[in-house]
Z-matrix of the N, CA and C atoms (Angstrom, degrees):
N
C 1 1.450
C 2 1.520 1 110.13
N 3 1.304 2 116.86 1 -44.68
C 4 1.458 3 120.73 2 -177.61
C 5 1.527 4 111.52 3 -61.39
N 6 1.315 5 116.19 4 -39.09
C 7 1.464 6 119.80 5 -176.04
C 8 1.522 7 113.47 6 -78.81
N 9 1.336 8 118.45 7 -32.91
C 10 1.456 9 119.45 8 -170.89
C 11 1.515 10 115.39 9 -111.86
N 12 1.313 11 119.67 10 -15.63
C 13 1.461 12 120.34 11 175.87
C 14 1.533 13 111.59 12 -60.29
N 15 1.345 14 119.59 13 -37.81
C 16 1.472 15 118.50 14 176.82
C 17 1.527 16 113.56 15 -58.46
N 18 1.305 17 117.88 16 -22.43
C 19 1.466 18 120.39 17 178.58
C 20 1.526 19 111.68 18 -66.39
N 21 1.332 20 117.85 19 -20.02
C 22 1.461 21 120.19 20 178.04
C 23 1.530 22 110.99 21 -61.36
N 24 1.328 23 117.71 22 -25.64
C 25 1.460 24 121.21 23 177.38
C 26 1.531 25 111.44 24 -65.75
N 27 1.316 26 116.90 25 -23.58
C 28 1.470 27 120.80 26 179.44
C 29 1.522 28 111.82 27 -68.62
N 30 1.327 29 117.58 28 -15.41
C 31 1.462 30 120.80 29 179.08
C 32 1.527 31 111.26 30 -57.84
N 33 1.319 32 117.25 31 -30.26
C 34 1.463 33 121.84 32 -176.26
C 35 1.530 34 112.55 33 -64.36
N 36 1.337 35 117.29 34 -27.48
C 37 1.463 36 118.51 35 -175.23
C 38 1.538 37 113.39 36 -131.72
N 39 1.324 38 118.01 37 9.91
C 40 1.463 39 121.65 38 179.68
C 41 1.530 40 110.70 39 -130.82
N 42 1.348 41 118.44 40 77.49
C 43 1.463 42 119.62 41 -177.62
C 44 1.527 43 113.46 42 -60.40
N 45 1.315 44 117.70 43 -30.27
C 46 1.466 45 120.33 44 177.31
C 47 1.521 46 111.47 45 -66.43
N 48 1.318 47 115.59 46 -37.37
C 49 1.467 48 121.16 47 178.16
C 50 1.528 49 109.70 48 -67.76
N 51 1.326 50 116.76 49 -40.58
C 52 1.465 51 121.05 50 177.26
C 53 1.529 52 110.10 51 -58.54
N 54 1.322 53 116.43 52 -47.01
C 55 1.465 54 120.86 53 -179.55
C 56 1.524 55 110.97 54 -63.05
N 57 1.322 56 117.13 55 -41.85
C 58 1.460 57 120.58 56 179.91
C 59 1.525 58 111.20 57 -65.36
N 60 1.335 59 117.21 58 -43.31
C 61 1.463 60 120.94 59 178.16
C 62 1.531 61 109.99 60 -63.65
N 63 1.324 62 117.04 61 -39.59
C 64 1.463 63 120.73 62 177.99
C 65 1.527 64 110.77 63 -60.48
N 66 1.316 65 117.04 64 -42.44
C 67 1.468 66 120.69 65 178.45
C 68 1.525 67 111.11 66 -65.09
N 69 1.322 68 116.81 67 -41.92
C 70 1.466 69 120.38 68 178.53
C 71 1.524 70 110.39 69 -65.66
N 72 1.325 71 117.29 70 -37.19
C 73 1.459 72 121.03 71 177.95
C 74 1.523 73 110.02 72 -62.36
N 75 1.308 74 116.82 73 -43.49
C 76 1.467 75 120.83 74 178.38
C 77 1.531 76 110.67 75 -63.20
N 78 1.318 77 116.90 76 -41.31
C 79 1.462 78 120.02 77 178.21
C 80 1.525 79 111.25 78 -64.16
N 81 1.337 80 116.29 79 -40.46
C 82 1.457 81 119.92 80 178.38
C 83 1.523 82 111.36 81 -64.30
N 84 1.328 83 116.46 82 -42.59
C 85 1.470 84 120.06 83 178.23
C 86 1.525 85 110.34 84 -59.81
N 87 1.320 86 116.20 85 -43.80
C 88 1.464 87 120.05 86 179.42
C 89 1.523 88 110.64 87 -65.72
N 90 1.323 89 116.33 88 -43.76
C 91 1.455 90 121.97 89 -179.67
C 92 1.527 91 111.70 90 -61.33
N 93 1.312 92 116.00 91 -38.15
C 94 1.467 93 120.79 92 -176.24
C 95 1.530 94 112.70 93 -96.09
N 96 1.319 95 116.94 94 18.01
C 97 1.466 96 122.24 95 176.39
C 98 1.521 97 112.37 96 56.19
N 99 1.290 98 117.64 97 43.54
C 100 1.461 99 120.93 98 -176.18
C 101 1.519 100 112.59 99 -97.23
N 102 1.314 101 116.80 100 29.41
C 103 1.458 102 118.86 101 177.43
C 104 1.521 103 108.39 102 -132.44
N 105 1.293 104 115.40 103 131.31
C 106 1.455 105 120.69 104 -177.57
C 107 1.513 106 112.55 105 -90.87
N 108 1.318 107 116.83 106 176.70
C 109 1.458 108 120.60 107 -179.36
C 110 1.526 109 113.11 108 -64.88
N 111 1.321 110 117.51 109 -18.90
C 112 1.468 111 121.34 110 179.09
C 113 1.528 112 111.31 111 -84.50
N 114 1.319 113 116.28 112 2.31
C 115 1.468 114 123.79 113 -176.69
C 116 1.518 115 112.73 114 65.46
N 117 1.305 116 116.89 115 13.57
C 118 1.464 117 121.15 116 173.12
C 119 1.523 118 107.45 117 -93.50
N 120 1.320 119 118.31 118 137.62
C 121 1.462 120 119.17 119 -177.68
C 122 1.529 121 112.09 120 -66.61
N 123 1.309 122 115.06 121 135.33
C 124 1.463 123 121.55 122 172.26
C 125 1.515 124 107.64 123 -87.17
N 126 1.305 125 117.54 124 158.55
C 127 1.466 126 119.04 125 173.74
C 128 1.526 127 109.97 126 -61.67
N 129 1.304 128 116.14 127 142.96
C 130 1.454 129 121.43 128 177.57
C 131 1.524 130 107.84 129 -73.29
N 132 1.315 131 117.08 130 138.53
C 133 1.453 132 121.70 131 177.67
C 134 1.524 133 109.61 132 -75.06
N 135 1.307 134 116.28 133 124.20
C 136 1.465 135 122.21 134 -176.83
C 137 1.530 136 112.04 135 -57.25
N 138 1.326 137 116.62 136 -45.67
C 139 1.460 138 120.80 137 -178.66
C 140 1.517 139 112.62 138 -64.74
N 141 1.330 140 116.49 139 -43.39
C 142 1.460 141 120.22 140 179.58
C 143 1.525 142 111.71 141 -64.45
N 144 1.328 143 116.54 142 -42.29
C 145 1.465 144 119.85 143 179.16
C 146 1.526 145 110.27 144 -66.50
N 147 1.311 146 116.58 145 -40.26
C 148 1.464 147 120.94 146 178.11
C 149 1.524 148 111.21 147 -62.52
N 150 1.332 149 116.48 148 -45.90
C 151 1.462 150 120.11 149 178.04
C 152 1.526 151 111.12 150 -61.44
N 153 1.322 152 116.14 151 -42.61
C 154 1.459 153 119.94 152 178.80
C 155 1.538 154 110.17 153 -61.19
N 156 1.334 155 116.48 154 -47.82
C 157 1.464 156 120.59 155 -178.09
C 158 1.523 157 111.25 156 -61.04
N 159 1.318 158 117.36 157 -43.51
C 160 1.470 159 120.11 158 179.71
C 161 1.532 160 110.96 159 -64.70
N 162 1.321 161 117.27 160 -40.81
C 163 1.459 162 120.49 161 177.06
C 164 1.522 163 111.83 162 -64.13
N 165 1.328 164 116.04 163 -40.74
C 166 1.460 165 121.08 164 178.98
C 167 1.532 166 109.86 165 -63.62
N 168 1.330 167 116.79 166 -44.88
C 169 1.470 168 120.72 167 178.61
C 170 1.528 169 111.42 168 -64.20
N 171 1.328 170 117.58 169 -38.79
C 172 1.467 171 120.67 170 176.64
C 173 1.526 172 110.74 171 -61.41
N 174 1.335 173 116.57 172 -43.58
C 175 1.460 174 120.53 173 179.18
C 176 1.529 175 110.84 174 -62.90
N 177 1.330 176 116.56 175 -40.30
C 178 1.467 177 119.77 176 177.68
C 179 1.520 178 111.41 177 -64.20
N 180 1.331 179 116.22 178 -40.09
C 181 1.469 180 120.16 179 178.71
C 182 1.530 181 110.70 180 -63.88
N 183 1.334 182 116.73 181 -38.83
C 184 1.464 183 120.67 182 -179.54
C 185 1.528 184 112.29 183 -62.81
N 186 1.319 185 117.01 184 -32.95
C 187 1.472 186 119.21 185 -179.48
C 188 1.526 187 112.30 186 -93.60
N 189 1.330 188 116.51 187 0.84
C 190 1.463 189 120.29 188 177.57
C 191 1.521 190 113.95 189 74.39
N 192 1.328 191 117.28 190 28.23
C 193 1.466 192 121.85 191 -178.58
C 194 1.523 193 110.78 192 -63.20
N 195 1.301 194 116.24 193 139.32
C 196 1.469 195 123.45 194 174.04
C 197 1.517 196 107.53 195 -125.42
N 198 1.316 197 115.93 196 139.14
C 199 1.463 198 120.66 197 -178.69
C 200 1.525 199 109.99 198 -62.20
N 201 1.317 200 117.36 199 124.73
C 202 1.462 201 120.36 200 -179.76
C 203 1.523 202 111.59 201 -84.65
N 204 1.320 203 114.75 202 167.30
C 205 1.452 204 119.79 203 166.92
C 206 1.521 205 104.59 204 -72.80
N 207 1.290 206 118.27 205 135.64
C 208 1.457 207 120.00 206 -174.64
C 209 1.513 208 109.19 207 87.43
N 210 1.323 209 116.72 208 -144.62
C 211 1.453 210 118.68 209 -179.68
C 212 1.519 211 111.48 210 -145.96
N 213 1.311 212 113.90 211 149.51
C 214 1.452 213 122.50 212 175.77
C 215 1.534 214 107.41 213 -130.40
N 216 1.328 215 116.72 214 -168.94
C 217 1.462 216 120.86 215 -178.85
C 218 1.532 217 111.06 216 -56.21
N 219 1.324 218 116.71 217 -47.45
C 220 1.464 219 120.84 218 -175.93
C 221 1.534 220 111.48 219 -65.23
N 222 1.309 221 117.22 220 -44.94
C 223 1.468 222 120.34 221 178.57
C 224 1.518 223 109.87 222 -61.05
N 225 1.319 224 116.87 223 -42.49
C 226 1.460 225 120.80 224 -179.79
C 227 1.523 226 110.45 225 -63.97
N 228 1.335 227 117.86 226 -43.88
C 229 1.463 228 121.45 227 -179.89
C 230 1.533 229 110.35 228 -65.32
N 231 1.324 230 117.94 229 -43.81
C 232 1.466 231 120.95 230 179.97
C 233 1.529 232 111.41 231 -66.61
N 234 1.316 233 116.78 232 -35.88
C 235 1.464 234 120.09 233 176.59
C 236 1.525 235 110.17 234 -67.52
N 237 1.326 236 117.61 235 -38.58
C 238 1.465 237 121.31 236 176.92
C 239 1.530 238 110.40 237 -62.54
N 240 1.317 239 117.01 238 -39.89
C 241 1.469 240 120.53 239 176.77
C 242 1.521 241 109.62 240 -61.34
N 243 1.321 242 117.30 241 -45.52
C 244 1.470 243 121.12 242 179.26
C 245 1.528 244 111.09 243 -62.45
N 246 1.321 245 116.37 244 -40.42
C 247 1.468 246 120.05 245 179.02
C 248 1.527 247 109.91 246 -62.47
N 249 1.330 248 117.24 247 -45.26
C 250 1.466 249 120.50 248 178.37
C 251 1.528 250 111.63 249 -61.11
N 252 1.317 251 116.52 250 -43.29
C 253 1.471 252 120.23 251 178.69
C 254 1.518 253 110.22 252 -59.45
N 255 1.321 254 116.53 253 -45.29
C 256 1.467 255 120.26 254 -179.00
C 257 1.529 256 111.43 255 -67.54
N 258 1.322 257 116.56 256 -48.16
C 259 1.462 258 120.07 257 -176.21
C 260 1.526 259 113.46 258 -68.40
N 261 1.320 260 116.65 259 -30.90
C 262 1.457 261 121.07 260 -179.92
C 263 1.525 262 111.89 261 -89.93
N 264 1.338 263 117.28 262 -3.77
C 265 1.465 264 120.80 263 -179.69
C 266 1.524 265 112.85 264 63.23
N 267 1.331 266 116.76 265 37.80
C 268 1.448 267 120.67 266 -174.13
C 269 1.526 268 113.99 267 -77.43
N 270 1.314 269 118.27 268 -11.56
C 271 1.465 270 119.99 269 177.21
C 272 1.525 271 111.83 270 -90.45
N 273 1.299 272 116.02 271 -13.07
C 274 1.461 273 119.42 272 178.15
C 275 1.518 274 110.00 273 -73.62
N 276 1.295 275 115.27 274 138.89
C 277 1.472 276 119.60 275 -179.39
C 278 1.503 277 110.54 276 -101.75
């Protein structure tokens, strides 16, 4: 969260990044079963999203990924995770 939440500020001047993060957010919601039979989004489960994020970060570490200038698939996915955490209020106790 600390590393990628600041990237949300880039939404103001990077419409392509906004669209990419939106697509990743939709994929994450689908992956984490966050859609009900009414086609209305359910809240994302904090534990499931956390487990997914940790697994994703582990996979990035295994391949030696380094954050690029700009954004790539990993930056976009991590930013989408941060957006979901913020929008769903998952850090609030």
